[in-house]
N, C-alpha and C positions, 0 to 999 in steps of 0.2 A: 715509467717517462714521457708528457706528452708531445709527439711533437710540433713544429713549430707548424705544420699544417694545421694539425690540429687546433691552436691557441689561432690563428689565425682564422680557421670557420667561427669557432667560439666567440669571436671578435666581432665577425661579421654577420652574427645573433644576441648583439645585442649582451653580449658579458662583456664589459669594461676588466676582467683581467685578464684575457688573450693578453690584450695587447701593452700593460707593466709588463706579465712574463719574458715576450718581443723584445721592447722598449729596453728590459735590464742585460737581455743574453746578448741582443747587441745592436744598443748602443754606444758605449765606450766603445769594440771595436770596427765598428760603423764611421766613426768619427774621425778617430787613425783613420781608415783607408783612404777617406773621404781628404784629410790631411794630406796626405802621400802629391794629392795633385794642387794644392791650391799652397799649401805656407801655412794660410793661417788657423788657426783655431776655433776663430769667435765664429767666421767662416762656416768649416769644417763643422761645428754643431749646428751650425742653423738651416745647411744644409741634409743630414743626421734628419731632422726634423721636421722640413718639409721630401726628405721620402719617405718617409712612414706614414705624413698624410697624407703623402700620392694616391701608398698607397690607400689607406682607411678612408678614403677618400672615394677613388674609382674604382674601389672592390674588382679589382682583374680575378681572373682565373686561375688556377697556381699548379701545380700539379703534385703529384705527392713526392716528395725529397727533391721539389724546385727557390721551397722559400726562401728560402740564403741570395741562393742560386739572386734570385727574381731581383730583392732587397740590392744589394749590389749590384746588379747592372742599370736598377734602377736611381742610385747613387753617381755611379760613375758615370750616367748623363745628366744628367748632372749638376759633375762636375765640371765637365768636359764645353756642353753649353756653358757657365761658368766661368770659365776662363777660355771659352773661343774665341780669347783677341788674342790670345799672346799664346806664344810654344807650347807646350802640353810639355812636362814628365814625370809619371809613377818614382818620386824620392820616397826614401825611408830613415832620414835623418831624422825627424816627427815622431819617430815609432817607439820611442824606448819606454820601459813600466818600468817603474819604480819598483825595489830589491824589496823583497821581505822583510822584519826585521830582524826575523831571528838567524836569518843568515849571518854565519863570519861573515870579518870585514876584510878576510882573505881570499876568502873567493867570489866576495861581491869584486874584489877592484878582480879579479883575472875575468870572471866573469864581465864585468864590465870593459872591459880590454881587449876581449875578446868577441865583447856585442862589436867593439866600434872599430875595428878590425874587421866583420863582417859586412855590417853598413856602409864603410869606407868603400867595400870590393862590391857589395855589392850597387855600388851606385857607381861603379865604371862598366854594372850591364847594361847590354844594349835597353831598352826603356820593358818594351813587348819579356827579355826574355825576368827584367824584375818582378811586375809587373803577374805573372805568371808563376813563381817562385813563392813572390809569397799570396798569390791566393792558395793555391798549394798545401806547399808547407807551414806557412799564420796563420791562413787561416779554415786551414782543416778542405780549403773545397776540394769535390772530385777535377778529374779533367773535366765531361762535362758541362757541371757547373761553372766554371771559372772558363768557358770554351762561350753560353749561355752569357759570361759576365763581359768578356773581352769582344766577343760580338767574331769570335775563332768557333771556328771546325776543332773538334776531337782532338785530330790529329793535327792539325795545327799546334793548340796547345800540347801534345801529347811530343811532338818536334821543340818547339821550343824553351821546355820547362825542359826534355834529355841535352838542350844546346845551351841552352843558362848554368845547367848543373856542372856541365863538361867547363867550363869560361869559370865562374866561380869557385871552383875546386885549380884551377892553376893561379884564382890568382892570393884567393887562401895560400896557397904552397910559395907566391914568388913571397907571402907577407909573417910565415915560416908557420906556418897551422897545419899540418901535416896530414895531423891524424882524421881527415875529412872522409864522414859515411859516404859511402857511393849509394 
């Protein structure tokens, strides 16, 4: 499997397939992430394209393993600038995906109910807790990558994720979900 950085360098050296692969991989998740700030999927799509455009016109040097964090950080800054006149908070309302058609109906209902409870509880969290948990668990970023995106130190992210998990666990238990993993 070719790394993100190799695909990026491939595009920089003139091969368009690098760009295609990166946009396929990160287009939808990045749009959903931006939409957490903007609450407007069409604006989020525009900013996603703008974030990719910025990367591919400015051609910054990106260290190995840093492409995803750099892309998300760029998108985050664009979203913050876009909404600079309004109070910002990261929101998970629009971050649901369509279930696979092969899943049994009752499993979909149970999963959907559980997801709704999770989103409800996540909305009650401090915005920093919510965003750090989203980046590390939903996007699979390392603490270092999440720190780069949020403009914090790794120690701050470690503490924020820990506190966010503890708070989320309490909220989920309050809603009747008791088999929460640490």
